[in-house]
C-alpha positions as a printed Julia matrix, in Angstrom:
460×3 Matrix{Float64}:
 -56.0   -45.74  55.87
 -54.14  -43.12  53.83
 -50.47  -43.12  53.26
 -48.56  -39.92  52.8
 -46.37  -40.57  49.75
 -44.77  -37.17  49.45
 -42.59  -37.03  52.62
 -41.75  -39.61  55.08
 -38.7   -41.41  56.69
 -35.86  -41.41  54.19
 -33.0   -42.86  56.49
 -32.38  -44.01  59.95
 -28.91  -44.01  61.52
 -28.02  -45.71  64.85
 -25.05  -44.98  67.23
 -24.46  -47.67  69.84
 -21.5   -47.1   72.28
 -18.35  -49.23  72.12
 -18.87  -50.49  75.65
 -21.14  -53.56  76.42
 -21.6   -55.86  79.35
 -22.99  -59.43  79.15
 -26.27  -60.02  81.04
 -24.89  -63.23  82.38
 -21.75  -61.9   83.85
 -23.74  -58.96  85.23
 -26.2   -61.36  86.91
 -23.43  -63.22  88.69
 -21.97  -60.14  90.09
 -25.48  -59.33  91.38
 -25.94  -62.71  92.92
 -28.85  -63.33  90.53
 -29.67  -66.4   88.49
 -28.4   -65.33  84.91
 -31.81  -66.93  83.52
 -33.62  -64.16  85.39
 -32.06  -61.74  82.96
 -31.85  -63.67  79.78
 -35.08  -65.54  79.99
 -36.99  -63.39  82.42
 -36.04  -60.08  80.76
 -35.42  -61.54  77.41
 -31.98  -59.62  77.13
 -28.47  -60.72  76.15
 -26.27  -57.71  76.4
 -26.44  -54.09  77.59
 -24.52  -51.09  75.94
 -23.35  -48.45  78.35
 -21.26  -45.34  78.48
 -18.56  -43.89  80.98
 -17.87  -40.17  81.63
 -16.77  -39.41  78.19
 -20.09  -39.74  76.37
 -23.5   -38.24  77.0
 -26.61  -37.6   75.0
 -25.15  -34.81  73.26
 -22.05  -36.64  72.08
 -24.13  -39.6   70.96
 -26.57  -37.37  69.09
 -23.76  -35.77  67.35
 -22.05  -39.2   66.34
 -25.46  -40.48  64.91
 -26.21  -37.22  63.12
 -22.72  -37.06  61.73
 -23.03  -40.67  60.44
 -26.55  -39.86  58.87
 -25.2   -36.85  57.18
 -22.05  -38.44  55.79
 -23.79  -41.66  54.63
 -26.92  -40.05  52.83
 -24.77  -37.09  51.47
 -27.57  -34.58  52.22
 -26.34  -31.17  51.95
 -26.47  -29.59  55.59
 -27.8   -26.39  54.0
 -30.88  -28.38  53.12
 -31.65  -29.2   56.81
 -34.48  -26.94  57.88
 -35.46  -28.45  61.1
 -33.75  -30.62  63.96
 -35.85  -31.93  66.99
 -34.05  -33.79  69.71
 -36.01  -36.38  71.85
 -34.42  -37.26  75.23
 -35.19  -37.56  78.8
 -31.58  -37.04  79.88
 -30.96  -33.49  80.71
 -27.63  -31.72  81.08
 -29.08  -28.3   80.98
 -32.54  -27.21  82.22
 -32.57  -24.31  79.52
 -30.25  -24.87  76.65
 -31.77  -27.35  74.13
 -29.54  -30.2   72.92
 -30.95  -29.5   69.49
 -28.73  -26.46  69.48
 -25.59  -28.58  70.04
 -26.54  -30.62  66.94
 -26.44  -27.52  64.66
 -22.61  -27.51  64.97
 -22.72  -30.05  62.21
 -24.62  -27.93  59.7
 -21.66  -25.91  58.46
 -22.92  -22.56  59.15
 -26.55  -23.26  58.45
 -28.46  -21.56  61.28
 -31.9   -21.31  59.46
 -32.95  -24.35  61.44
 -36.13  -24.82  63.44
 -36.69  -27.23  66.31
 -35.87  -27.8   70.0
 -35.62  -30.47  72.56
 -38.74  -32.72  73.33
 -38.37  -33.79  76.9
 -40.24  -36.88  77.99
 -39.54  -40.44  79.31
 -39.24  -42.63  76.23
 -41.74  -40.67  74.24
 -39.85  -37.49  73.33
 -38.37  -39.07  70.3
 -41.8   -39.89  69.0
 -42.95  -36.33  69.6
 -39.89  -35.11  67.65
 -40.84  -37.48  64.68
 -44.29  -36.17  64.52
 -43.21  -32.66  64.75
 -40.67  -33.27  61.9
 -43.12  -34.88  59.64
 -45.66  -32.15  60.14
 -42.97  -29.61  59.28
 -41.9   -31.57  56.2
 -45.4   -31.6   54.94
 -45.77  -27.75  55.34
 -44.72  -24.92  53.12
 -41.68  -24.33  55.31
 -40.47  -27.98  54.47
 -40.73  -27.75  50.68
 -37.48  -29.01  49.2
 -35.76  -29.37  52.52
 -35.32  -32.07  55.27
 -36.0   -32.53  59.05
 -33.97  -34.63  61.42
 -35.41  -36.21  64.42
 -32.48  -37.1   66.83
 -33.21  -39.4   69.89
 -30.4   -40.0   72.58
 -30.47  -41.26  76.23
 -28.43  -42.85  78.83
 -30.48  -45.27  80.98
 -28.97  -45.9   84.45
 -30.44  -46.8   87.81
 -29.01  -46.81  91.41
 -31.28  -49.95  92.24
 -29.48  -53.3   91.75
 -32.7   -54.84  90.76
 -33.15  -52.21  87.83
 -29.53  -52.1   86.73
 -29.81  -54.72  84.06
 -32.63  -52.74  82.31
 -30.48  -49.85  81.4
 -28.84  -49.18  78.16
 -27.5   -46.21  75.95
 -27.46  -45.14  72.26
 -28.84  -42.7   69.81
 -30.95  -42.66  66.69
 -31.17  -40.18  64.0
 -34.11  -40.09  61.5
 -33.89  -38.21  58.24
 -37.47  -37.06  57.11
 -38.21  -35.56  53.66
 -39.12  -36.3   50.13
 -38.54  -39.6   48.32
 -39.15  -41.59  51.56
 -38.35  -45.32  52.23
 -41.1   -45.47  54.73
 -44.48  -43.58  54.82
 -46.65  -42.5   57.71
 -50.16  -43.65  57.98
 -53.1   -41.29  58.63
 -54.27  -43.41  61.48
 -53.07  -42.54  65.01
 -54.46  -42.99  68.56
 -53.0   -41.79  71.72
 -53.48  -42.04  75.54
 -52.06  -39.67  78.15
 -52.64  -39.29  81.89
 -50.96  -37.75  84.88
 -49.14  -40.68  86.56
 -45.97  -41.27  88.52
 -44.61  -44.53  87.36
 -41.13  -43.3   86.43
 -39.97  -39.81  86.82
 -36.75  -37.8   87.78
 -37.46  -35.18  90.26
 -33.84  -35.04  91.71
 -32.04  -32.3   89.54
 -28.58  -33.31  91.06
 -28.92  -36.74  89.94
 -29.57  -38.63  86.6
 -31.15  -41.66  88.33
 -34.91  -42.03  88.19
 -37.49  -42.7   90.93
 -39.34  -45.76  89.56
 -41.89  -48.22  90.3
 -41.38  -51.31  88.14
 -44.73  -52.76  88.81
 -46.6   -49.57  88.11
 -44.78  -48.88  85.04
 -45.48  -52.41  83.79
 -49.34  -51.81  84.55
 -49.34  -48.45  82.87
 -47.53  -49.74  79.89
 -50.29  -52.44  79.28
 -53.09  -49.94  80.22
 -52.07  -47.29  77.72
 -51.65  -49.99  75.13
 -55.33  -51.14  75.74
 -56.56  -47.56  75.75
 -54.87  -46.81  72.22
 -56.2   -50.19  70.72
 -59.79  -49.43  72.02
 -59.58  -46.12  70.09
 -58.75  -47.79  66.93
 -61.51  -48.16  64.35
 -62.98  -51.54  63.3
 -62.14  -53.23  61.16
 -58.47  -52.47  60.38
 -56.12  -54.38  58.04
 -53.59  -56.48  60.08
 -50.02  -55.32  59.92
 -47.14  -57.27  58.64
 -44.87  -56.43  61.63
 -45.3   -55.02  65.01
 -42.85  -52.82  66.95
 -43.1   -51.61  70.45
 -41.15  -49.41  72.93
 -38.76  -51.96  74.52
 -37.8   -51.48  77.99
 -36.84  -55.11  77.88
 -37.98  -57.76  75.27
 -40.05  -59.74  77.75
 -42.31  -56.7   78.23
 -42.71  -56.14  74.49
 -43.85  -59.87  74.09
 -46.52  -59.27  76.64
 -47.49  -56.23  74.97
 -47.85  -58.18  71.67
 -49.99  -60.92  73.38
 -52.23  -58.13  75.03
 -52.79  -56.75  71.39
 -53.5   -60.24  70.14
 -55.91  -60.81  72.93
 -57.53  -57.5   72.31
 -57.53  -57.79  68.52
 -57.52  -61.63  67.8
 -59.03  -61.17  64.32
 -55.61  -59.71  63.16
 -54.0   -63.17  63.79
 -56.62  -65.91  63.78
 -59.92  -66.8   62.28
 -63.2   -65.43  63.73
 -64.19  -68.87  65.02
 -60.82  -69.18  66.65
 -60.98  -65.61  68.26
 -64.44  -66.48  69.76
 -63.16  -69.85  71.19
 -60.2   -67.94  72.85
 -62.58  -65.23  74.19
 -64.69  -67.88  75.89
 -61.6   -69.66  77.44
 -60.12  -66.56  78.71
 -63.24  -64.7   79.81
 -62.69  -63.26  83.34
 -58.93  -64.46  83.42
 -56.25  -62.3   84.71
 -54.11  -61.18  81.68
 -50.8   -61.44  83.61
 -51.57  -64.78  85.16
 -49.19  -67.6   84.04
 -52.06  -69.63  82.75
 -53.19  -66.88  80.62
 -49.9   -65.92  79.37
 -49.15  -69.62  78.57
 -52.59  -69.86  76.63
 -51.87  -66.77  74.63
 -48.48  -67.94  73.56
 -49.9   -71.23  72.54
 -52.29  -69.49  70.32
 -50.2   -66.69  69.09
 -46.63  -67.99  69.21
 -46.47  -68.39  65.58
 -47.55  -64.87  64.83
 -45.13  -63.47  67.38
 -42.06  -65.25  65.94
 -43.16  -64.12  62.49
 -44.33  -60.65  63.02
 -42.8   -59.43  66.41
 -39.39  -61.12  66.9
 -37.67  -59.56  63.91
 -38.03  -56.14  65.54
 -36.4   -57.23  68.82
 -32.77  -58.43  67.67
 -30.9   -55.16  68.41
 -32.9   -54.42  71.53
 -31.8   -57.68  73.07
 -28.22  -56.64  72.51
 -28.59  -53.06  73.64
 -30.99  -52.66  76.32
 -33.24  -49.73  76.9
 -32.18  -46.72  75.08
 -35.48  -44.83  76.22
 -36.48  -42.3   73.46
 -34.69  -44.13  70.63
 -35.93  -47.68  71.83
 -38.87  -48.23  69.28
 -36.84  -46.75  66.44
 -33.97  -49.23  67.23
 -36.85  -52.03  66.79
 -37.42  -50.38  63.32
 -33.73  -50.8   62.42
 -33.72  -54.42  63.66
 -36.37  -55.23  60.91
 -33.81  -54.12  58.22
 -31.36  -56.59  59.6
 -33.73  -59.48  59.76
 -35.47  -59.09  56.29
 -34.25  -58.21  52.82
 -35.35  -54.97  51.23
 -37.2   -56.85  48.66
 -39.29  -58.71  51.31
 -40.17  -55.53  53.15
 -41.47  -53.59  50.15
 -45.05  -52.65  50.56
 -45.13  -54.13  54.02
 -46.78  -52.28  57.04
 -45.52  -51.84  60.56
 -47.78  -51.13  63.79
 -45.94  -48.79  66.09
 -46.65  -48.52  69.86
 -44.61  -45.71  71.49
 -44.83  -45.41  75.26
 -43.44  -42.93  77.84
 -43.79  -42.94  81.35
 -45.73  -40.03  83.05
 -47.65  -41.12  80.91
 -47.88  -40.5   77.03
 -48.35  -43.21  74.48
 -49.37  -43.49  70.81
 -50.2   -46.21  68.3
 -49.18  -45.24  64.78
 -48.52  -47.12  61.55
 -45.55  -46.95  59.16
 -45.44  -48.59  55.56
 -42.42  -49.41  53.33
 -42.54  -48.11  49.8
 -42.56  -50.5   46.85
 -38.92  -49.67  45.79
 -36.58  -52.1   47.21
 -33.58  -49.86  46.35
 -35.0   -47.07  48.26
 -35.63  -49.27  51.33
 -32.13  -50.68  51.29
 -30.54  -47.26  51.26
 -32.54  -46.31  54.34
 -30.42  -48.15  56.86
 -26.55  -49.16  56.59
 -27.02  -52.8   57.44
 -23.45  -53.65  57.31
 -22.57  -50.5   59.42
 -25.05  -51.44  62.14
 -23.84  -55.16  62.28
 -20.42  -53.5   62.47
 -21.26  -51.43  65.51
 -22.29  -54.53  67.49
 -19.51  -56.74  66.16
 -16.81  -54.0   67.27
 -18.17  -53.63  70.78
 -15.64  -54.22  73.72
 -17.0   -56.38  76.5
 -16.39  -54.82  79.84
 -16.4   -56.74  83.05
 -19.21  -55.9   85.64
 -16.48  -54.44  87.81
 -15.57  -51.99  85.09
 -19.22  -51.26  84.44
 -19.79  -50.5   88.08
 -16.65  -48.22  88.21
 -17.48  -46.21  85.23
 -20.96  -45.76  86.43
 -19.85  -44.43  89.69
 -17.54  -42.03  87.79
 -20.49  -40.65  85.8
 -22.4   -40.39  89.03
 -19.67  -38.23  90.63
 -19.22  -36.08  87.6
 -22.89  -35.54  86.71
 -23.15  -32.09  88.28
 -19.55  -31.14  88.56
 -18.14  -28.04  86.87
 -14.47  -27.28  85.87
 -13.12  -30.54  84.76
 -11.41  -32.07  81.66
 -11.85  -35.72  80.55
  -9.04  -38.16  80.72
  -7.42  -38.44  77.31
  -5.89  -41.87  78.09
  -9.34  -43.47  78.23
 -10.3   -42.5   74.72
  -8.81  -45.55  72.96
 -10.51  -48.12  75.32
 -13.96  -46.43  75.64
 -14.6   -44.57  72.37
 -15.31  -45.65  68.9
 -13.24  -44.01  66.08
 -15.61  -41.56  64.33
 -17.62  -40.58  67.3
 -17.75  -37.52  69.57
 -16.98  -37.29  73.16
 -17.17  -34.86  76.06
 -13.83  -32.98  76.33
 -14.66  -30.74  79.13
 -17.13  -28.86  81.26
 -15.84  -25.32  82.38
 -16.47  -23.52  85.56
 -19.62  -22.03  84.1
 -21.05  -25.51  83.07
 -20.32  -24.91  79.31
 -19.83  -28.33  77.69
 -17.24  -28.8   75.07
 -17.16  -31.64  72.56
 -14.69  -32.98  70.15
 -14.35  -35.55  67.35
 -12.51  -38.71  68.08
 -10.63  -40.12  65.05
  -8.85  -42.84  66.6
  -5.38  -43.36  68.22
  -3.8   -45.57  65.43
  -3.06  -44.14  61.87
  -5.25  -47.09  60.41
  -8.37  -45.95  62.38
  -8.2   -42.4   61.52
 -10.54  -40.87  58.94
 -10.45  -37.08  58.28
 -14.12  -36.0   58.03
 -15.05  -32.5   56.89
 -18.05  -32.78  59.15
 -15.94  -32.86  62.19
 -14.19  -29.44  61.65
 -14.89  -26.36  63.63
 -16.64  -28.07  66.45
 -16.47  -25.1   68.94
 -19.56  -23.18  70.02
 -20.48  -20.49  67.48
 -19.41  -17.03  68.07
 -22.14  -14.39  67.15
 -20.79  -11.17  66.02
 -23.36   -8.16  65.61
 -23.16   -6.65  62.19
 -22.98   -2.75  62.08
 -25.89   -0.84  60.41
């Protein structure tokens, strides 16, 4: 496999909302055994937002933090692509909202990539291709991914989440993209959003689980033989237990990446004709590959267990988890198998590799800052979670309203953006929240002049 050393992933920024709900308390409010969520789903907490935040505000928060931390001149940003499945406008691209942070730089390519959970990967691929082209010479691209995962079914509620990721792509990268890539796409209806008046999906959990597995198998079957085993494995994460099963499917499909040839042959004989999802099969696979799972997969799941499913940014949150679980020196030169899945259905297996420079790796993610996001979350009661969810539902298609200023201190993070208003024509206005207390306030130049751009025609 060839690795593009000229351009790649320079830095990754994460935005996680301030509000979180414990899965155990949510389970009790739903009259469900808490272990069904903590062990059955493999989840601990779930981030969520109220009416003050949406995909645009979270994308702005992630992008602002990325630009502020890396010090990249906004004038050197030549492309922004936005991956989401959460629309607030069927025509105006969320990408255009992001350009407010570029200080008058309007020479910026890119649009919104709309797809369940896969739009972020499409945005990343598009940004990488642009960065390699003549247009990208000396400039940077940013793939922004943001979603709010909400459900109207009590059974699906615990699999929600919210958050945003911003990926800076350009020269002198910390992570390289491999030349090998396989994909699977088909016309399916496992999860979709046909109701324009609602952000709730129509979903078949069983069908989505089946297609996740089927798409992975098809991508794996298209890989060449042999291929060098990866050091780590990251998957799109609807919930952690699904990812564990994905890893076991990969291990069963390509056991030579984890065990000796003789062990692989013995395993194939024992499992021949067995149902992959049967408890007996899963138990046997965990017995054989449990050590590899703990070493190569578990480090990528830490943040997903605390956040829930953030849809398009999910697999890149897994990537950031790796930075928190391993020191930069230990990541140097290591490779990562990536499986990106989106319902409908689009899926791709691709590979990333860390450069050999620990300093460049450590600068890619603000580990202390990410830890701080989770340490500073406010845990809401299930009652507050349901109340704010109902308010979001009521305001989803409403025009002509202002957000309640009194709620900012309890729902927002200092240093984040929020939805201030939606006017009678549906125009959304965002503002920067510095915090209510003097100690919280940080005056940031990137937060200035946040109104929509007024275009004035020049005379001849």
